[in-house]
N, C-alpha and C positions, 0 to 999 in steps of 0.2 A: 217633255218633248225634246228630242235630240234632232239636230239638223245635220244635213250633209250638203255637199256642193250641189246636189241635184234638187234640194228643197226649194220650192218656189217662194219668192219674197212675200207674196200675198198670203200664203199659208202661214208663214212666220208671223206676220202682222195680225192675222185673224186669230191665231191660236195663242200667241204670246206678244201682245202689243207692247208689253214692258221692254221688249228687246229693241224697239225702235230707237231709243237714245243711244244704245250701243252701236247700232249700224250707222246712225247719223254721225256719231263721234268718230267713226273710222273713215268717214268721207262719203257715205251714201246719203246725200242730201236730197235726193229726189224720190223719197219713199211715197210721197203723195201722188206722184205721176202715175197715171193709169198703165203706162207701158211697164213700169218697174214691177207692178204687182204680178205680172206674168213671167218675169224673168227668174231663172234659177239663181242661187247664190253665186255660182261660178260665172254665169253670164254677167251679172251685175258687177262682180269683181273685175272682170275683164274690161268693162266699160269705164270703171273708176280707177283702174290701175292698181288694184289691191290684190294681195295674195289670198286666194280663196281658202287655203288651209288655215291661215291665220285668222280669218274672219270666222270660219266655222268653229275653230277652237275657242275663240273669245266669246262668241255667242253661246256655245254649249256650256262653257264655264259659268257664264252669267246665269243661264237658265237653270243649271244644276244647283246654284246657290239660292234659288227662289224657293 
């Protein structure tokens, strides 16, 4: 699975739950919140003050190594 800025957080967690620690380590501590499951990566990054391109790159790098 490769993610983009438009990928929904819930889709990532459902498809690749092993990515949760990566997202949490980058500052997305609310992955269990129902609202977060419907947000895109880009929307979640805006809320948490993160660079969406950096998050996408790190998660994709992690997933590719799996």
